[in-house]
All heavy atoms as an XYZ file, in Angstrom:
862
protein
N      56.222     77.053   -203.397
C      57.593     76.606   -203.501
C      57.873     75.483   -202.523
O      57.218     75.361   -201.489
C      58.559     77.756   -203.213
C      58.716     78.734   -204.362
C      59.550     78.170   -205.504
O      59.693     76.956   -205.637
N      60.061     79.049   -206.341
N      58.839     74.662   -202.868
C      59.253     73.541   -202.031
C      60.740     73.654   -201.788
O      61.514     73.915   -202.717
C      58.931     72.200   -202.708
C      59.496     71.039   -201.907
C      57.423     72.043   -202.900
N      61.146     73.466   -200.561
C      62.565     73.470   -200.213
C      62.944     72.072   -199.732
O      62.206     71.453   -198.948
C      62.871     74.490   -199.120
C      62.656     75.938   -199.537
C      61.193     76.339   -199.494
O      60.476     75.993   -198.569
N      60.745     77.075   -200.509
N      64.087     71.614   -200.196
C      64.597     70.293   -199.805
C      66.006     70.467   -199.262
O      66.844     71.115   -199.895
C      64.628     69.349   -201.012
C      63.295     69.093   -201.711
C      63.508     68.344   -203.015
C      62.368     68.304   -200.804
N      66.252     69.888   -198.103
C      67.562     69.985   -197.481
C      68.060     68.582   -197.157
O      67.447     67.867   -196.354
C      67.509     70.836   -196.200
C      68.890     70.897   -195.561
C      67.004     72.243   -196.515
N      69.182     68.219   -197.805
C      69.768     66.901   -197.583
C      70.812     66.960   -196.478
O      71.435     68.011   -196.254
C      70.460     66.383   -198.860
C      69.577     66.257   -200.069
C      69.708     67.431   -201.026
O      70.106     68.523   -200.572
O      69.415     67.250   -202.220
N      71.009     65.826   -195.840
C      72.064     65.708   -194.833
C      72.504     64.251   -194.771
O      71.808     63.357   -195.262
C      71.585     66.180   -193.457
O      70.492     65.393   -193.014
N      73.666     64.028   -194.163
C      74.122     62.665   -193.929
C      75.235     62.189   -194.832
O      75.733     61.079   -194.663
N      75.639     62.994   -195.797
C      76.725     62.575   -196.663
C      78.054     62.605   -195.927
O      78.152     63.047   -194.782
N      79.092     62.101   -196.599
C      80.408     62.101   -195.980
C      81.344     61.135   -196.664
O      81.083     60.663   -197.767
N      82.436     60.870   -195.975
C      83.471     59.966   -196.472
C      83.371     58.645   -195.717
O      83.302     58.630   -194.489
C      84.848     60.594   -196.260
C      86.066     59.718   -196.574
C      86.097     59.365   -198.052
C      87.336     60.438   -196.150
N      83.368     57.549   -196.461
C      83.267     56.233   -195.853
C      84.125     55.264   -196.636
O      84.336     55.447   -197.844
C      81.791     55.770   -195.808
C      81.226     55.577   -197.208
C      81.608     54.520   -194.975
N      84.616     54.241   -195.971
C      85.392     53.221   -196.657
C      84.471     52.245   -197.387
O      83.303     52.063   -197.006
C      86.258     52.450   -195.666
C      87.434     53.234   -195.130
C      88.367     52.379   -194.289
O      87.950     51.408   -193.677
N      89.638     52.750   -194.261
N      85.003     51.633   -198.405
C      84.235     50.618   -199.140
C      83.742     49.541   -198.175
O      84.483     49.119   -197.286
C      85.092     50.006   -200.236
N      82.502     49.148   -198.372
C      81.884     48.178   -197.483
C      81.127     48.800   -196.335
O      80.384     48.114   -195.629
N      81.304     50.106   -196.140
C      80.651     50.797   -195.041
C      79.236     51.217   -195.375
O      78.700     50.890   -196.444
N      78.644     51.962   -194.451
C      77.250     52.389   -194.587
C      77.102     53.869   -194.294
O      77.886     54.450   -193.530
C      76.365     51.602   -193.611
O      76.403     50.219   -193.862
N      76.106     54.459   -194.904
C      75.703     55.836   -194.630
C      74.190     55.910   -194.747
O      73.591     55.157   -195.524
C      76.321     56.816   -195.625
C      77.769     57.256   -195.453
C      78.180     58.133   -196.641
C      77.968     57.998   -194.144
N      73.612     56.847   -194.012
C      72.189     57.120   -194.160
C      71.998     58.578   -194.518
O      72.459     59.470   -193.798
C      71.414     56.807   -192.882
O      71.568     55.430   -192.552
C      69.927     57.096   -193.073
N      71.361     58.822   -195.644
C      71.032     60.176   -196.066
C      69.613     60.510   -195.637
O      68.724     59.651   -195.646
C      71.143     60.312   -197.584
C      72.472     59.910   -198.219
C      72.429     60.172   -199.722
C      73.629     60.642   -197.582
N      69.412     61.768   -195.292
C      68.076     62.257   -194.944
C      67.778     63.484   -195.777
O      68.686     64.222   -196.170
C      68.000     62.635   -193.466
O      68.282     61.552   -192.629
N      66.510     63.698   -196.029
C      66.089     64.887   -196.784
C      64.767     65.365   -196.202
O      63.774     64.630   -196.212
C      65.930     64.549   -198.250
S      65.198     65.887   -199.222
N      64.775     66.589   -195.729
C      63.566     67.188   -195.169
C      62.977     68.168   -196.169
O      63.675     69.062   -196.654
C      63.892     67.898   -193.866
N      61.725     67.978   -196.477
C      61.021     68.866   -197.398
C      60.145     69.835   -196.620
O      59.542     69.466   -195.612
C      60.169     68.052   -198.371
N      60.087     71.052   -197.098
C      59.224     72.047   -196.460
C      58.605     72.931   -197.539
O      59.029     72.914   -198.689
C      60.014     72.895   -195.463
O      61.056     73.588   -196.116
N      57.614     73.693   -197.141
C      56.936     74.549   -198.106
C      55.616     73.939   -198.525
O      54.937     73.288   -197.741
N      55.272     74.124   -199.771
C      53.978     73.667   -200.280
C      54.064     72.208   -200.735
O      54.178     71.901   -201.913
C      53.537     74.557   -201.439
C      53.313     75.990   -201.001
O      52.868     76.247   -199.888
N      53.632     76.932   -201.860
N      53.987     71.323   -199.744
C      54.024     69.888   -200.018
C      52.598     69.371   -200.133
O      51.789     69.579   -199.223
C      54.751     69.115   -198.908
C      56.153     69.672   -198.709
C      54.801     67.630   -199.242
C      57.063     69.504   -199.897
N      52.294     68.736   -201.253
C      50.960     68.200   -201.479
C      51.044     66.702   -201.744
O      52.076     66.181   -202.143
C      50.287     68.889   -202.672
C      50.145     70.374   -202.525
C      50.982     71.239   -203.219
C      49.178     70.909   -201.689
C      50.847     72.613   -203.088
C      49.032     72.282   -201.556
C      49.888     73.136   -202.252
N      49.926     66.043   -201.545
C      49.812     64.632   -201.923
C      48.869     64.528   -203.109
O      47.909     65.301   -203.192
C      49.271     63.823   -200.742
O      50.186     63.819   -199.683
N      49.099     63.581   -204.016
C      50.189     62.613   -203.960
C      51.501     63.196   -204.473
O      51.504     64.158   -205.230
C      49.696     61.510   -204.905
C      48.889     62.245   -205.925
C      48.230     63.369   -205.183
N      52.585     62.607   -204.033
C      53.871     62.996   -204.575
C      54.809     61.800   -204.538
O      54.521     60.794   -203.888
C      54.466     64.186   -203.800
C      54.722     63.893   -202.342
O      55.428     62.947   -202.011
N      54.179     64.703   -201.460
N      55.885     61.932   -205.241
C      56.915     60.904   -205.256
C      58.213     61.548   -204.791
O      58.613     62.595   -205.315
C      57.114     60.301   -206.666
C      58.228     59.260   -206.645
C      55.808     59.690   -207.172
N      58.831     60.952   -203.798
C      60.109     61.455   -203.307
C      61.193     60.477   -203.733
O      60.936     59.278   -203.928
C      60.088     61.603   -201.787
C      59.022     62.568   -201.297
S      59.131     62.923   -199.523
C      60.472     64.130   -199.509
N      62.399     60.992   -203.882
C      63.440     60.093   -204.345
C      64.818     60.677   -204.243
O      65.010     61.803   -203.750
N      65.759     59.886   -204.698
C      67.163     60.265   -204.697
C      67.756     60.001   -206.082
O      67.499     58.954   -206.691
C      67.942     59.448   -203.670
C      67.563     59.730   -202.260
C      66.609     59.096   -201.518
C      68.119     60.738   -201.408
N      66.534     59.638   -200.265
C      67.458     60.656   -200.176
C      69.121     61.694   -201.566
C      67.765     61.501   -199.100
C      69.429     62.537   -200.504
C      68.748     62.432   -199.302
N      68.534     60.978   -206.540
C      69.339     60.837   -207.740
C      70.785     61.084   -207.338
O      71.064     61.608   -206.261
C      68.907     61.847   -208.811
C      67.606     61.497   -209.478
C      66.395     61.739   -208.835
C      67.583     60.942   -210.746
C      65.193     61.416   -209.442
C      66.383     60.619   -211.370
C      65.196     60.864   -210.713
O      64.014     60.541   -211.324
N      71.702     60.720   -208.196
C      73.100     61.013   -207.934
C      73.798     61.392   -209.233
O      73.371     60.999   -210.314
C      73.802     59.831   -207.275
C      73.934     58.586   -208.139
C      74.497     57.436   -207.313
N      74.669     56.224   -208.110
C      75.030     55.052   -207.602
N      75.261     54.935   -206.286
N      75.171     53.999   -208.387
N      74.857     62.152   -209.067
C      75.639     62.573   -210.223
C      77.106     62.567   -209.858
O      77.529     63.288   -208.943
C      75.212     63.956   -210.701
C      75.860     64.371   -212.003
C      75.173     65.554   -212.639
O      74.461     66.322   -211.986
N      75.357     65.715   -213.943
N      77.858     61.750   -210.573
C      79.306     61.694   -210.392
C      79.948     62.692   -211.341
O      79.351     63.048   -212.365
C      79.803     60.284   -210.665
N      81.159     63.136   -211.050
C      81.832     64.108   -211.921
C      81.930     63.609   -213.353
O      82.353     62.477   -213.601
C      83.219     64.239   -211.285
C      83.009     63.877   -209.857
C      81.957     62.821   -209.861
N      81.512     64.450   -214.283
C      81.605     64.113   -215.691
C      80.571     63.131   -216.181
O      80.620     62.694   -217.339
N      79.616     62.780   -215.333
C      78.602     61.804   -215.725
C      77.210     62.419   -215.624
O      77.007     63.442   -214.981
C      78.693     60.551   -214.850
C      79.993     59.779   -215.025
C      79.947     58.471   -214.285
C      81.211     57.653   -214.533
N      81.181     56.337   -213.829
N      76.254     61.761   -216.250
C      74.880     62.248   -216.200
C      74.258     61.906   -214.859
O      74.754     61.056   -214.117
C      74.057     61.634   -217.328
C      73.847     60.120   -217.181
C      73.030     59.543   -218.324
O      72.878     60.154   -219.376
N      72.492     58.361   -218.127
N      73.140     62.587   -214.587
C      72.408     62.299   -213.356
C      71.687     60.962   -213.494
O      71.042     60.705   -214.509
C      71.390     63.411   -213.115
C      70.688     63.336   -211.790
C      69.692     64.461   -211.647
N      68.477     64.236   -212.413
C      67.283     64.701   -212.070
N      67.162     65.408   -210.960
N      66.231     64.476   -212.827
N      71.793     60.138   -212.479
C      71.189     58.811   -212.518
C      70.203     58.646   -211.372
O      70.446     59.087   -210.257
C      72.258     57.713   -212.392
C      73.105     57.590   -213.638
O      72.589     57.843   -214.740
O      74.298     57.235   -213.496
N      69.114     57.954   -211.664
C      68.160     57.608   -210.623
C      68.789     56.622   -209.649
O      69.471     55.680   -210.066
C      66.920     56.970   -211.254
C      65.957     56.258   -210.298
C      65.213     57.272   -209.463
C      64.990     55.366   -211.057
N      68.560     56.838   -208.363
C      68.978     55.871   -207.349
C      67.757     55.106   -206.850
O      67.709     53.881   -206.918
C      69.678     56.568   -206.172
C      70.037     55.545   -205.088
C      70.928     57.300   -206.645
N      66.768     55.845   -206.348
C      65.575     55.202   -205.818
C      64.456     56.229   -205.680
O      64.726     57.412   -205.491
C      65.853     54.564   -204.450
N      63.217     55.743   -205.785
C      62.060     56.589   -205.558
C      61.050     55.853   -204.686
O      61.058     54.628   -204.611
C      61.366     57.005   -206.866
O      60.931     55.823   -207.551
C      62.305     57.808   -207.759
N      60.171     56.641   -204.048
C      59.138     56.058   -203.202
C      57.895     56.923   -203.278
O      57.972     58.153   -203.200
C      59.640     55.904   -201.742
C      58.586     55.193   -200.879
C      60.050     57.247   -201.143
C      59.131     54.747   -199.523
N      56.757     56.274   -203.460
C      55.497     57.008   -203.513
C      54.947     57.194   -202.098
O      55.450     56.615   -201.134
C      54.469     56.239   -204.343
O      54.121     55.021   -203.638
C      55.012     55.879   -205.721
N      53.878     57.972   -202.009
C      53.240     58.155   -200.719
C      52.686     56.863   -200.153
O      52.592     56.697   -198.936
N      52.354     55.929   -201.043
C      51.838     54.637   -200.613
C      52.915     53.631   -200.285
O      52.615     52.495   -199.899
N      54.170     54.043   -200.451
C      55.280     53.162   -200.084
C      55.824     52.297   -201.206
O      56.681     51.444   -200.972
N      55.345     52.514   -202.420
C      55.895     51.748   -203.538
C      57.275     52.283   -203.887
O      57.459     53.500   -204.024
C      54.973     51.843   -204.754
C      53.651     51.144   -204.513
O      53.614     50.045   -203.973
N      52.561     51.778   -204.906
N      58.233     51.388   -204.031
C      59.618     51.783   -204.250
C      60.130     51.300   -205.602
O      59.628     50.327   -206.171
C      60.529     51.223   -203.152
O      60.420     49.800   -203.130
C      60.152     51.785   -201.794
N      61.130     52.020   -206.063
C      61.815     51.663   -207.295
C      63.290     51.932   -207.084
O      63.668     52.954   -206.499
C      61.284     52.494   -208.461
C      61.891     52.189   -209.796
C      61.401     53.159   -210.865
C      59.925     53.070   -211.107
N      59.475     53.954   -212.198
N      64.144     51.018   -207.555
C      65.589     51.161   -207.396
C      66.292     50.968   -208.725
O      65.846     50.194   -209.569
C      66.127     50.111   -206.417
C      65.619     50.234   -204.999
C      64.483     49.553   -204.574
C      66.291     51.040   -204.074
C      64.023     49.667   -203.276
C      65.840     51.152   -202.769
C      64.702     50.465   -202.377
O      64.256     50.585   -201.084
N      67.434     51.617   -208.862
C      68.273     51.315   -210.000
C      68.913     49.949   -209.760
O      69.113     49.530   -208.614
C      69.346     52.380   -210.191
O      70.299     52.307   -209.154
N      69.245     49.254   -210.838
C      69.839     47.922   -210.713
C      71.151     47.977   -209.934
O      71.507     47.030   -209.233
C      70.077     47.318   -212.095
C      68.780     46.901   -212.776
O      67.759     46.753   -212.066
O      68.794     46.745   -214.008
N      71.869     49.081   -210.035
C      73.190     49.170   -209.419
C      73.126     49.237   -207.890
O      74.141     48.999   -207.232
C      73.936     50.392   -209.963
O      73.243     51.579   -209.637
N      71.965     49.561   -207.329
C      71.882     49.682   -205.870
C      70.916     48.686   -205.237
O      70.827     48.611   -204.003
C      71.488     51.109   -205.440
C      72.428     52.131   -206.065
C      70.038     51.419   -205.779
N      70.214     47.918   -206.050
C      69.253     46.945   -205.504
C      69.947     45.988   -204.543
O      71.021     45.465   -204.833
C      68.608     46.153   -206.642
C      67.428     46.830   -207.275
C      66.830     45.943   -208.366
C      65.713     46.653   -209.104
N      65.185     45.863   -210.231
N      69.303     45.770   -203.412
C      69.859     44.865   -202.418
C      70.857     45.525   -201.480
O      71.224     44.937   -200.457
N      71.292     46.738   -201.808
C      72.261     47.436   -200.955
C      71.667     48.697   -200.328
O      72.014     49.050   -199.211
C      73.506     47.817   -201.756
C      74.245     46.639   -202.354
C      75.580     47.073   -202.967
N      75.415     48.006   -204.073
C      75.961     49.235   -204.095
N      76.699     49.645   -203.096
N      75.775     50.008   -205.158
N      70.813     49.375   -201.077
C      70.212     50.620   -200.609
C      68.736     50.408   -200.293
O      68.060     49.603   -200.952
C      70.319     51.701   -201.675
C      71.699     52.205   -201.960
C      72.838     51.590   -201.453
C      71.875     53.335   -202.759
C      74.103     52.059   -201.720
C      73.137     53.826   -203.036
C      74.256     53.169   -202.525
N      68.248     51.160   -199.310
C      66.834     51.110   -198.962
C      66.305     52.527   -198.809
O      66.858     53.318   -198.045
C      66.605     50.347   -197.651
O      67.122     49.019   -197.769
C      65.107     50.275   -197.323
N      65.250     52.832   -199.551
C      64.612     54.139   -199.439
C      63.378     54.002   -198.556
O      62.670     52.986   -198.594
C      64.238     54.699   -200.831
C      63.783     56.157   -200.717
C      63.194     53.831   -201.521
C      63.630     56.862   -202.059
N      63.137     55.025   -197.746
C      61.956     55.049   -196.897
C      61.525     56.493   -196.714
O      62.277     57.417   -197.033
C      62.228     54.392   -195.538
O      63.261     55.076   -194.855
N      60.319     56.663   -196.221
C      59.841     58.029   -196.009
C      58.939     58.100   -194.791
O      58.302     57.119   -194.428
C      59.110     58.561   -197.243
C      57.823     57.855   -197.583
C      57.244     58.362   -198.909
N      56.639     59.676   -198.759
C      56.214     60.427   -199.790
N      56.343     59.986   -201.034
N      55.655     61.592   -199.580
N      58.922     59.270   -194.211
C      57.993     59.602   -193.142
C      57.134     60.727   -193.687
O      57.545     61.888   -193.664
C      58.752     60.024   -191.882
C      57.842     60.313   -190.717
O      56.653     60.632   -190.938
O      58.314     60.242   -189.564
N      55.984     60.379   -194.200
C      55.156     61.385   -194.862
C      54.681     62.461   -193.897
O      54.512     63.609   -194.286
C      53.962     60.712   -195.554
O      54.406     59.891   -196.620
N      54.478     62.084   -192.643
C      54.037     63.074   -191.664
C      55.080     64.162   -191.477
O      54.756     65.321   -191.190
C      53.735     62.392   -190.334
N      56.348     63.797   -191.654
C      57.434     64.762   -191.501
C      57.957     65.244   -192.849
O      58.910     66.013   -192.899
C      58.583     64.130   -190.713
C      58.231     63.752   -189.285
C      59.440     63.138   -188.586
C      59.109     62.757   -187.147
N      60.278     62.139   -186.465
N      57.355     64.770   -193.932
C      57.834     65.114   -195.283
C      59.332     64.874   -195.398
O      60.081     65.734   -195.877
C      57.494     66.576   -195.614
O      56.108     66.778   -195.649
N      59.755     63.735   -194.924
C      61.171     63.392   -194.928
C      61.375     62.067   -195.637
O      60.581     61.134   -195.471
C      61.700     63.296   -193.484
O      61.499     64.553   -192.828
C      63.179     62.962   -193.463
N      62.436     62.013   -196.419
C      62.795     60.779   -197.105
C      64.217     60.395   -196.704
O      65.060     61.273   -196.468
C      62.657     60.926   -198.635
C      63.609     61.969   -199.185
C      62.835     59.600   -199.343
N      64.446     59.089   -196.604
C      65.735     58.577   -196.166
C      66.299     57.632   -197.221
O      65.566     57.021   -197.988
C      65.583     57.810   -194.849
C      64.914     58.586   -193.753
C      63.537     58.493   -193.545
C      65.644     59.443   -192.925
C      62.908     59.216   -192.540
C      65.022     60.166   -191.922
C      63.656     60.055   -191.738
O      63.044     60.782   -190.754
N      67.621     57.504   -197.201
C      68.280     56.524   -198.052
C      69.343     55.829   -197.210
O      70.368     56.437   -196.881
C      68.910     57.168   -199.282
C      69.495     56.186   -200.306
C      68.370     55.388   -200.973
C      70.316     56.925   -201.357
N      69.062     54.592   -196.856
C      70.034     53.780   -196.129
C      70.913     53.094   -197.160
O      70.417     52.345   -198.008
C      69.311     52.743   -195.264
C      70.247     51.738   -194.587
C      71.125     52.378   -193.531
O      70.655     53.181   -192.738
N      72.409     52.029   -193.526
N      72.214     53.344   -197.073
C      73.157     52.806   -198.057
C      74.132     51.872   -197.351
O      74.882     52.304   -196.462
C      73.923     53.942   -198.740
C      73.003     54.985   -199.378
S      73.903     56.251   -200.294
C      74.767     57.073   -198.962
N      74.089     50.616   -197.738
C      74.982     49.608   -197.170
C      75.914     49.057   -198.244
O      75.660     49.220   -199.435
C      74.158     48.453   -196.571
C      73.270     48.900   -195.434
O      73.611     49.781   -194.652
N      72.090     48.283   -195.326
N      76.957     48.388   -197.794
C      77.920     47.764   -198.727
C      78.356     48.747   -199.797
O      78.350     48.435   -200.998
C      77.290     46.522   -199.361
O      76.887     45.593   -198.387
N      78.723     49.928   -199.386
C      79.080     50.981   -200.332
C      80.321     50.620   -201.123
O      81.250     49.970   -200.616
C      79.278     52.299   -199.597
C      77.957     52.989   -199.202
C      78.189     54.015   -198.103
C      77.331     53.647   -200.424
N      80.324     51.067   -202.387
C      81.421     50.801   -203.306
C      81.994     52.134   -203.781
O      81.287     53.152   -203.798
C      80.901     50.020   -204.516
C      80.208     48.715   -204.179
C      79.627     48.078   -205.431
C      78.896     46.786   -205.113
N      78.316     46.159   -206.346
N      83.252     52.136   -204.210
C      83.819     53.394   -204.737
C      82.978     53.992   -205.862
O      82.899     55.221   -205.978
C      85.201     52.954   -205.229
C      85.565     51.818   -204.331
C      84.268     51.079   -204.102
N      82.349     53.166   -206.655
C      81.522     53.680   -207.760
C      80.221     54.330   -207.286
O      79.493     54.916   -208.085
C      81.214     52.576   -208.779
C      80.660     51.306   -208.191
C      81.735     50.247   -207.968
O      82.829     50.596   -207.481
O      81.449     49.064   -208.264
N      79.938     54.259   -205.998
C      78.790     54.986   -205.441
C      79.134     56.440   -205.154
O      78.254     57.229   -204.780
C      78.302     54.326   -204.148
C      77.729     52.932   -204.372
O      76.992     52.746   -205.363
O      78.017     52.035   -203.549
N      80.402     56.798   -205.300
C      80.823     58.165   -205.051
C      80.117     59.122   -206.006
O      80.154     58.948   -207.218
C      82.346     58.302   -205.213
O      82.988     57.523   -204.204
C      82.782     59.754   -205.104
N      79.460     60.128   -205.439
C      78.692     61.082   -206.243
C      78.087     62.128   -205.309
O      78.133     61.990   -204.083
C      77.574     60.374   -207.005
N      77.508     63.147   -205.918
C      76.638     64.051   -205.177
C      75.227     63.472   -205.255
O      74.737     63.168   -206.346
C      76.662     65.479   -205.751
C      75.695     66.375   -204.981
C      78.072     66.047   -205.703
N      74.607     63.310   -204.111
C      73.271     62.733   -204.034
C      72.249     63.848   -203.831
O      72.378     64.665   -202.914
C      73.193     61.723   -202.895
C      73.867     60.422   -203.225
C      75.251     60.341   -203.370
C      73.126     59.257   -203.424
C      75.877     59.149   -203.699
C      73.740     58.051   -203.743
C      75.112     58.011   -203.874
O      75.731     56.813   -204.205
N      71.247     63.853   -204.689
C      70.211     64.877   -204.665
C      68.871     64.264   -204.284
O      68.469     63.239   -204.819
C      70.072     65.532   -206.038
C      71.293     66.253   -206.524
C      72.236     65.616   -207.323
C      71.499     67.591   -206.194
C      73.364     66.282   -207.778
C      72.618     68.272   -206.644
C      73.541     67.618   -207.433
O      74.651     68.282   -207.874
N      68.201     64.952   -203.393
C      66.841     64.579   -203.026
C      65.875     65.285   -203.979
O      66.122     66.442   -204.364
C      66.594     65.035   -201.593
S      64.891     64.934   -201.026
N      64.819     64.605   -204.356
C      63.824     65.235   -205.230
C      62.416     64.907   -204.740
O      62.190     63.890   -204.067
C      63.938     64.761   -206.690
O      63.488     63.403   -206.781
C      65.356     64.867   -207.203
N      61.506     65.763   -205.069
C      60.083     65.490   -204.877
C      59.356     65.939   -206.136
O      59.658     67.000   -206.691
C      59.513     66.180   -203.614
C      59.629     67.682   -203.709
C      58.064     65.788   -203.397
N      58.481     65.098   -206.604
C      57.687     65.408   -207.796
C      56.221     65.449   -207.396
O      55.690     64.484   -206.844
C      57.883     64.361   -208.896
C      57.003     64.697   -210.107
C      59.348     64.286   -209.314
N      55.601     66.580   -207.639
C      54.171     66.718   -207.380
C      53.567     67.560   -208.486
O      54.162     68.560   -208.894
C      53.903     67.324   -205.999
C      54.574     68.650   -205.731
C      54.394     69.123   -204.296
O      54.310     68.319   -203.357
N      54.326     70.438   -204.100
N      52.419     67.121   -208.961
C      51.768     67.793   -210.078
C      52.749     67.971   -211.248
O      52.779     69.023   -211.885
C      51.188     69.135   -209.648
C      50.157     69.001   -208.551
C      50.322     69.655   -207.334
C      49.023     68.211   -208.719
C      49.394     69.531   -206.314
C      48.093     68.071   -207.699
C      48.287     68.739   -206.510
O      47.360     68.604   -205.503
N      53.533     66.931   -211.496
C      54.490     66.905   -212.613
C      55.569     67.976   -212.523
O      56.217     68.287   -213.531
C      53.758     67.029   -213.948
C      52.920     65.794   -214.240
O      53.324     64.676   -213.956
N      51.747     66.011   -214.794
N      55.771     68.541   -211.366
C      56.851     69.498   -211.162
C      57.875     68.862   -210.229
O      57.516     68.344   -209.173
C      56.340     70.813   -210.556
C      55.336     71.474   -211.511
C      57.508     71.761   -210.266
C      54.677     72.698   -210.935
N      59.131     68.907   -210.655
C      60.197     68.322   -209.843
C      60.950     69.414   -209.102
O      61.340     70.422   -209.681
C      61.179     67.528   -210.700
C      62.288     66.873   -209.881
C      63.343     66.210   -210.742
O      63.962     66.906   -211.555
O      63.526     64.985   -210.594
N      61.149     69.175   -207.830
C      61.978     70.053   -207.006
C      63.196     69.242   -206.559
O      63.104     68.048   -206.294
C      61.194     70.534   -205.780
C      59.931     71.290   -206.142
C      58.715     70.622   -206.300
C      59.944     72.672   -206.325
C      57.561     71.303   -206.638
C      58.789     73.362   -206.648
C      57.602     72.665   -206.815
O      56.464     73.348   -207.150
N      64.333     69.928   -206.456
C      65.559     69.237   -206.107
C      66.312     69.993   -205.038
O      66.323     71.227   -205.049
C      66.436     69.092   -207.344
C      67.595     68.142   -207.161
C      68.706     68.372   -208.158
N      68.246     68.412   -209.516
C      69.086     68.461   -210.567
N      70.375     68.415   -210.364
N      68.619     68.513   -211.785
N      66.958     69.262   -204.165
C      67.792     69.899   -203.166
C      69.152     70.250   -203.739
O      69.425     70.027   -204.912
N      70.015     70.780   -202.899
C      71.338     71.206   -203.358
C      72.333     70.060   -203.391
O      73.413     70.193   -203.955
C      71.867     72.323   -202.460
C      71.077     73.607   -202.582
C      71.749     74.748   -201.854
N      71.077     76.025   -202.111
C      71.503     77.186   -201.672
N      72.597     77.260   -200.951
N      70.835     78.293   -201.942
N      71.981     68.947   -202.778
C      72.836     67.789   -202.851
C      73.752     67.631   -201.657
O      74.064     68.593   -200.944
N      74.183     66.385   -201.452
C      75.145     66.080   -200.401
C      76.167     65.100   -200.983
O      75.813     64.168   -201.697
C      74.441     65.494   -199.155
O      75.388     65.299   -198.115
C      73.741     64.175   -199.446
N      77.428     65.371   -200.688
C      78.504     64.575   -201.276
C      78.674     63.261   -200.506
O      78.745     63.254   -199.265
C      79.813     65.362   -201.247
C      81.027     64.593   -201.737
C      81.003     64.365   -203.237
O      80.709     65.275   -204.024
N      81.304     63.139   -203.658
N      78.764     62.183   -201.258
C      79.096     60.879   -200.705
C      80.373     60.412   -201.397
O      80.429     60.349   -202.634
C      77.971     59.853   -200.931
C      78.431     58.448   -200.531
C      76.725     60.246   -200.141
N      81.387     60.129   -200.605
C      82.661     59.660   -201.142
C      83.005     58.324   -200.502
O      83.045     58.221   -199.269
C      83.784     60.669   -200.872
O      83.428     61.936   -201.441
C      85.093     60.191   -201.486
N      83.246     57.334   -201.343
C      83.577     55.994   -200.865
C      85.013     55.682   -201.279
O      85.328     55.655   -202.471
C      82.618     54.933   -201.433
C      82.930     53.562   -200.835
C      81.167     55.322   -201.163
N      85.862     55.491   -200.300
C      87.263     55.206   -200.588
C      87.493     53.700   -200.678
O      86.833     52.911   -200.007
C      88.151     55.806   -199.499
O      87.863     55.195   -198.245
N      88.438     53.336   -201.517
C      88.730     51.903   -201.722
C      89.759     51.408   -200.729
O      90.384     52.162   -200.011
C      89.208     51.675   -203.149
O      90.337     52.468   -203.405
C-alpha cells in the first residue's frame, strides 16, 4: 500500500503564490510517476502536472509558465509551486503516484484563490 499526504493548501489572493507538498510512504517503487490533479466543484478531475523519476515533466496548458512541479525522490516527496494564481485555479488538489500501472491518490488539499 501507498499513503500520500498533501499539505500547503489555503486561501490566497489572485496573483499570489502557494507551494503544495505531498509526502509518499509505504511501498514506493521505481520507476514511478508522481503528479498533481485538481477538481473544482461540479467539474471533472483535471491533470495539473506530472513528473517522472528522471525529472521529465508534463503540464496542462492552463498552468504552463505559472506552476512548477518538482520531486525529491530520496524523500518520496513531490512539490507544486504555484505562482500568478487565478480564481479559476480554485479546486481541491490531489497528489498521485502511479507505479506498475496502479494509481494511488491522497485525500487532497483545498486551494482557494480570491479575486
